[in-house]
N, C-alpha and C positions, 0 to 999 in steps of 0.2 A: 355117551348119550344119556341124559338124565332119564330116570325111570320113564317119564312120559316123553321126554324129548326123544328118547330112544325108541319108545314105543311108536311114536308118531311116524317114525321113518326108520324103524329098526326092528327089534324083536323079530317080527316076521318079514319085514321088508328090507331089502338091501340095494341101495343105489350108488351112483358116482357121476362126476362130470368135469369138463375142462374149464380152464380159466377163461375169463371173459374175452381175453385177446385171442384165445384159441377157437372160440365158438363163433359160428356164423352169426351175423346180425339178426336180431329178432324182428319179428313182424311188428308193425306199429301196434302199440297197446290198444286193445279194443275192449271197451266196457260194454257197449251194446253193439255187438258185431254187426257188420254190414249185411244187407240183404235180408233183414228181418230175422237173422239167426239168434239163437239163444244168448242171453246175457252171460258174459264170462265172469261177472262179479269182480273179485279182487285180483284175479290172475292177469298178469301182464304178458303182452306179446302173443296172445292167442290169434292165430290166423283165421281167415274166413274159411268156410268149408271148401270153397273152390281152390284156394291156395293150399289147403291141407291135402286135398286130393292130388294136386300137382306135386307137392313135396313127397307124398306117400309113393307115388309112381317112381320117383327118383331114388328112393331109399334102396340100398343094397339088400337083396334077399339072401339069407343064409341060415343054416341050422344053428341052434344055440351052441356056443363054444363051451369049453370045459370050465368047471368051477375050481379047478386046481389052482391053488395059491390064493384063493379069495379070502378076504377078511374085511369085516366092516371097518376095522382099524385103518384100512387102506383108503378110506373115504372119510377123513377127519370131519366131524361135526359135533356139536354145533359151534360154529366159529363166532368169535366176538364181533359185534357190530357197533361197538362203541357205547359209552355211557352205561356200562355194566350190563348191557343187553347182548344176548346171543341170537343166533338165527331163529331158534324156536320162539323166543319171546317176541322177536320182530314180526314173525308170521302171525302169532296170536293177536298182536295188536292190529295188524293190517286186516286180518280176516274177521275180527269181531267188531261189535258196536258197544259204545260206552265202556270201553276197557280202561280199568284203572290198575296202576302198578305200584308195588312197594319200592323201597329204596334200592332193592337189588334187581329191579326191573321185572320181577315176577308178577304175572297177571293175577290180581286178587279178586277181581270182579269183572263182569262183562256179560255179553250175550253172543253166542256163536251158533250159526246154522250149518250143520254138516250137509253139504250138497250131495254127498254120496248116498245118504239115506234119509234126507229131509228131516233130521232130528235136531231139536234145539237144546242148547246147553248153557248153563250159567256158571259152571265150574270148569276152569281150565284143565283140571286134572282128568277130566273125562275126554279130553281131546289128544290126538296124536298129530304130528306134522308128517303128512304123507309125501314121499317122493313120487311124483307122477310116474316117472320111470324108475322103478326100484333099483337100488344099488346093485343087487345081485344080477338083475336083468341086464343092467348096463355092462357089468363085468363080462357076462356071457355074449354080449353083442359088440364088444370092442374096447371097453374101458380097461380091460386087463393090460392093454398096451400103453395106457396113459402114464404120465408121471403122477406121483402122489399129489402134487400141487394142483394138477388139473382135476384129479378126482375130488379134491377138497372143494374146488370151485364149483364143481357139479353138485356136490352134496349140500352146498349152501347157496345155490343160485336163486337170487331174489329178483333177477331181471327177466328170466324166461319163465314160462308156466310150469315150473318144476316142483314147487312147494305149496302145500295147501293144508289148512287146519281142518281135520275131519274127525268124526267120532272114532274113538279107539277101537271100537268093535268092527267098524267097516275097514279100517286100516289093517287090522290084524287078520281080518278075513281075506283081504287082498294079498297080504304077504309080498312075495316077490314075483307074483304071477303077472303074465302079460294079458292084454285084452281078450285073447282067444281063450283064456282060462278063467278070467274074472272080469266082470263088468259092474259098475255101480248099481246097487239095488234100485236106485231111482232112475228109471229110463229117461226121464226128462233131462238128465245130465249127460247122456251118452254122446250127444253132439259135441258139447264142449270138451268132454273127456277125450274123445278121439282126436279132436283138433289140437288139444294141448299135448297129447302123447306124441302125435306125429311131429309137432313142432320141436319138441325136445329131442327126439331121435334125429331129426333133420339138422338141428342146430349143432348137435355133437357128432353128427355123421356116424350114428350107430346103426347096426343092421336090424332087420326084422325077419321073422320067420314067415313062411308062406301062409301058415294058419293065422298068424298075427295080422298080416297084411289083408287077408280076406275078411277077418272080423272087423278091422278098422274101417274097411270099405263099407261094410254093412252098417256100422255105427254112424259113419258120416252120412249114410242114407237117411238117418233120422233127422238131419238138419232141415229146417224150413227152407223151402225153395224160394 
């Protein structure tokens, strides 16, 4: 992971995921979620709060598994996305506005708003690509049983609400913590965050702890009715 590429979903955070064929179909992409719910921005496949509550209720509750055998190397990223671009650069382009790239697909200018802390940036080096469900969290909740190819797919998933460009500071503060241990400083994003987290865990059939489930329920309670 490049210094920033790694930072954005590395250094302190650790995630993983299955191949598209192994994952359950995502919810219909929602830009302005139904029922007056918060705008999901660039994230694809974010379910409505109602659907997220249903999916949350169906998730297996279990204590965190062991970190034995874990390594970020078991979640290969950032994968090539063609035209000299990798997953990190693809997300930076998707999540920014007026983004320009050099011949190596690196973002050299643009504007990004970090939804976790409502901060605006014009330098891509100030951003990390966060794995909504961190690699290490995924490992402890089921990804340890996956093939490396499935973990690679999870770590580079551009179809489900798993990758997001945010401030390096917020991403590193989050690390590999679950919602019961860390929530976005910007409470206005809690609704979308909880819906996205539940969607990823449901898609990849990962377990949740009881505390995680309780906190997600509370966060979904912030969604407009």
